[in-house]
SEFILUM-386025 format. One line per 2 residues: for each residue x, y, z of C-alpha. Coordinates in steps of 0.001 Angstrom, whole numbers, plus 524288, in hexadecimal, padded with zeros to 5 digits. Layout:
X/Y/Z  ... .
//
This chain:
5520E/1349A/12A16  54556/12B91/12B45 .
53750/12BCA/121E0  52BC4/124F4/12715 .
5207A/1245F/11D09  5121E/12287/123DF .
505FD/11C6F/11C26  4FB01/124D6/11D71 .
4EF0B/11E75/122CF  4DE27/11C31/1234A .
4D927/11B88/13127  4CDC2/1139C/13294 .
4CAB4/10F0E/12629  4BC3B/111B2/12615 .
4B8A5/10722/12F6F  4C382/10860/139B0 .
4C199/1139D/14351  4CE43/11602/1495B .
4D2F0/109BA/1468E  4D6A5/1051F/1387F .
4DFE2/10BAF/12FDA  4E742/1099C/123FB .
4F484/10F30/11F6D  4F334/11445/111A7 .
4FD43/11714/106D4  4FFCC/124E1/109A5 .
50BCA/1271D/10FFE  5123F/132C4/11887 .
5211B/132F7/118A5  52899/13AA5/122D1 .
537D4/13ADE/123EE  53FE0/13DCC/13092 .
54B82/141A5/135BA  551FE/147A9/14078 .
554ED/15657/140BC  55963/16147/1495D .
54C19/166F4/14901  53F65/16381/143ED .
53D04/1660E/13550  52F2D/16071/12FDB .
52BE9/160CB/120DC  52247/15B75/11717 .
51723/15FC6/11E67  50F8C/16D0B/12078 .
5190A/17609/12801  50D4B/1773D/133D7 .
51312/16992/13760  51EBE/16C37/13689 .
522F9/16DD5/1434A  523FA/16282/150AD .
5157A/161A8/14FD4  5153C/15A19/1436F .
50DF0/14DDD/1449D  519E2/1455E/141B8 .
523C1/14C3D/14A05  51A97/14B26/154E1 .
519A8/13DB0/15391  52769/13CF4/150DC .
5295C/143CA/15F75  51FD1/13B97/166D6 .
525CF/12F40/1642E  53372/133B6/167A0 .
52D8B/137D5/174A3  5273F/128DD/17556 .
53459/12280/17425  53AA2/12DC4/17E32 .
54370/13455/17362  544B0/142D5/172F4 .
53D2A/147CD/16704  54573/14E77/15C70 .
54699/15718/14F36  54369/150E8/14112 .
543CC/1524E/13345  535D4/14DDB/12F55 .
53171/15052/1209F  52342/14AFF/11D81 .
51CC6/145B5/11186  50E55/140CD/11064 .
50423/13CD4/108FB  4FB8C/13BA0/1140B .
4F2A8/147F7/11524  4EFEC/14CC8/12276 .
4E298/14CD8/128BC  4DD5B/142EA/11DCB .
4DA77/13727/12628  4E862/13092/11F4D .
4EF87/12E02/12D29  4F851/13B33/128FC .
4FB2D/13C1C/137D6  4FE37/12D55/13AF2 .
50838/12F0D/13024  50ECA/13A48/1367A .
50CC6/1335A/143D5  5129D/126CA/13E9F .
51EFF/12EA7/1392F  522AE/135E4/145FB .
52321/12934/14D4E  52BAE/12161/143F9 .
53528/12ADA/141E6  53666/12E4A/15182 .
5387E/11E1C/15110  542A2/11EBA/144A8 .
54A95/12BD8/1489C  54D57/125EA/15716 .
54D7E/118A6/1536D  542B1/114B1/15D2D .
53CA6/106B3/15910  52F05/10932/156E8 .
52541/0FCAE/14FCE  51848/0FFCB/14A67 .
5129F/0FCEB/1567C  517FA/10859/15E23 .
51683/110D2/152CC  506F4/10E50/1531F .
5076A/11114/161B1  50F7A/11C5C/15F9D .
50770/121E1/155BB  4FA8C/11EB0/15A46 .
4FCAD/126CF/16725  4FEB9/1327D/15E31 .
4F3E8/13077/15530  4EBB0/12C72/15FA8 .
4E718/11F79/157B3  4EE44/114E6/15061 .
4E494/114AA/1439C  4EBC0/11D8F/13B3E .
4F9E3/11BCD/140D7  4F87F/10B6F/14043 .
4F8BB/109E0/13288  5030A/115B5/12F1B .
50C06/10CED/13793  507B1/0FFBF/134C2 .
50179/10022/12655  4F590/0F87F/121EA .
4E976/0FB07/127E9  4E907/0FA3B/13728 .
4DD9B/0F994/141EF  4E456/0FEB7/14E14 .
4DF47/1017C/15B57  4E330/104CC/16892 .
4E158/0FCB9/1737D  4DD55/10466/1807C .
4EB62/10732/186F8  4F0CF/0FF95/17C17 .
4F90F/1005B/16FB6  4F274/102E5/16316 .
4F0AC/0F54F/15B74  4F0B6/0F33B/14CA1 .
4EB8E/0E987/1451B  4F2B0/0EB9B/13730 .
4EAC8/0E718/12AA4  4F147/0E574/11D99 .
4E9DD/0EC09/1139B  4E78D/0E68F/1062A .
4EF70/0EAF3/0FBD0  4E42F/0EB56/0F2BF .
4DD08/0F5E8/0F8C1  4DE39/10270/0F50A .
4DAB8/1101F/0FBDD  4D5EA/11C14/0F53D .
4D805/12707/0FE99  4D12C/132DE/0FBF4 .
4D523/13EB7/10314  4CD5A/14BD6/10398 .
4D4EE/15915/10485  4D037/15C5D/111FD .
4D271/156BB/12045  4CA3A/14F57/129D8 .
4CFDA/15100/136DF  4CFC0/1439A/13FFC .
4CA51/14B72/14A6D  4C070/1519A/1437D .
4BD24/14441/13F42  4BD04/13DF1/14B0D .
4B2EE/14732/1508A  4A8A2/14178/147B5 .
4AC6E/133FC/14A89  49FBD/12F78/15588 .
4A76F/12C5F/16284  49E1F/120D8/164B3 .
4968D/11718/15B60  48D37/10CC9/15C3A .
4905B/1000D/15F9F  48B95/0FAF9/15163 .
493B9/10477/14C3D  4A0D9/0FDAA/15255 .
49C5D/0F0B7/14D19  49AE2/0F6C6/14124 .
4A818/0FB7F/1404B  4B01B/0EE40/1463A .
4AD4A/0E51A/13CBB  4AE30/0EEB4/130AA .
4BC22/0F2AE/13751  4C03E/0E497/13446 .
4B9EB/0E496/127B5  4C2C5/0EF99/1234D .
4CE8C/0E999/12916  4CD7D/0DD69/121A0 .
4C7ED/0E30C/1151D  4D4B8/0EB11/114D6 .
4DDF0/0DFC6/116C1  4D74C/0D6DC/10CF8 .
4D3FF/0E29D/10266  4C556/0DE48/103E9 .
4BF8F/0EBA6/1013E  4B10B/0E662/10140 .
4B3DC/0E567/10F7E  4BA86/0F16E/111E8 .
4AF63/0F975/10B25  4A597/0F019/1144D .
4AF54/0F38E/1205E  4AE93/100E3/11D89 .
4A1CE/106E3/1234C  4A80B/10E9B/12E37 .
49DDB/113C8/13797  4A549/119D1/14276 .
4AC00/12580/13A6B  4ABD6/12616/12C9D .
49C4A/12864/12C87  4A0F7/135C3/13491 .
4AD79/139E5/12F0A  4A9F6/13948/1215F .
4A195/1465F/1230B  4AFB8/14A90/126C2 .
4B37A/14926/11775  4ACFF/1507B/10C60 .
4B001/148FD/102E1  4AC3E/13AE9/108A9 .
4A029/1361D/1004A  4A42E/13BCD/0F447 .
4B268/134B0/0F54E  4AB35/12834/0FC69 .
4A223/12625/0EF65  4AC10/12984/0E48D .
4B441/11EA4/0EDD9  4A971/11493/0EDCF .
4A584/116CD/0DD97  4B380/11676/0D9A2 .
4B5C8/10A4C/0DF28  4BA85/10A26/0EC31 .
4B440/100CE/0F6B6  4B3AC/109C9/10228 .
4B9C3/116F6/108B6  4BB70/11C04/115CD .
4C10C/127E6/11C69  4D0DA/1266B/11F13 .
4D220/129D9/12BA3  4CA0B/1367F/1304C .
4CA5A/13A2B/122CE  4CAB0/1421F/11A35 .
4CF80/138BD/110F9  4C759/12C86/10D24 .
4CC22/11EF9/10912  4C567/114EA/0FDF6 .
4C9E5/10921/0FBA0  4CB11/0FF2D/0EFD3 .
4D1FD/0F3B9/0ECA3  4D4FC/0F771/0DDDB .
4DD9F/0FF76/0DA50  4D812/103CF/0CC04 .
4CB65/107D3/0D4AE  4D488/1106D/0DD37 .
4DAD7/119C1/0D3F7  4CD83/11A56/0CD60 .
4C76E/11FB7/0D8DA  4D31C/127A9/0DB78 .
4D123/12E92/0CE5D  4C340/12FB4/0D1E7 .
4C444/1351B/0DE9F  4CEB8/13F2D/0D7D6 .
4C452/14350/0CF49  4B95D/1446E/0D9A4 .
4C2BF/14A46/0E437  4CC8C/15163/0DF80 .
4D0A2/15811/0EC87  4D37E/14B5D/0F178 .
4DFD0/143BE/0F1A2  4DD68/13583/0F03D .
4E820/12A52/0F1A8  4E6FA/11ABB/0EED6 .
4ED29/114EA/0F8B6  4F0B5/10800/0FDFB .
4F1AB/10296/10C28  500DE/1057E/11146 .
50459/0F9B0/117E4  5127B/0FDD1/11DC0 .
50E19/10899/12561  51862/11324/1295F .
525F0/11044/12490  53325/11730/128CF .
54035/117DA/11F2D  54CA9/11D3F/12360 .
552E7/12682/11837 .
//
């Protein structure tokens, strides 16, 4: 029996559309064991079948390695909400692939995990930090494997995470983003991606705030989150330096380097937005982990 733990992720980090992502200290746990028939517990009944994304990824990985798929007993315990922009699907994909390797004795390194998981997800911006930990800038050269640049994130930083009680589906969020932008917008983004990664590494929140001024996706996606403007106002008035949409939303993430400020801001957010779930998170530095039980 094995247990796989995968961190949630915040993709884009405001300025890095489809390129930046960060692992955060919110986790999904998956327990696997061989079985005579497929058994899935811990998730809604509609997902307790062979179409469960964890099991689909498990089967895909086995076939990738030429191994005949077999049934497992799978139990899921997750802190990561579905369709809220925290990489819930990536935790499932990564866990399925890692379980396939562990239960068959297949040796797989993190580079191969990223490759297979990116093929399933379609891009590496969430799966790469879920596997590697830290903040990751990723891209895929044409006809080549994903390239991932991992950055350590300062342990002084705290990320106040606000999860509204409604979903924003990735497909809907992508529809509102322009498919072509002016050269000036592309130039605007490039320097700020470097500023964001450097600021996260050094803990320079003034630099992070200056860099976090996106023109590609947030101006359009914020309209899909009814509470965006009000939450942003409360966060900035409450001491956070900046805020971004996590992934495609609806989760919002604010940043501070003061634990006391983070705690007071969390109280303020709970008072103003009682229907929202809030967490004070740090950057996860380990990425996906496996434990033999």
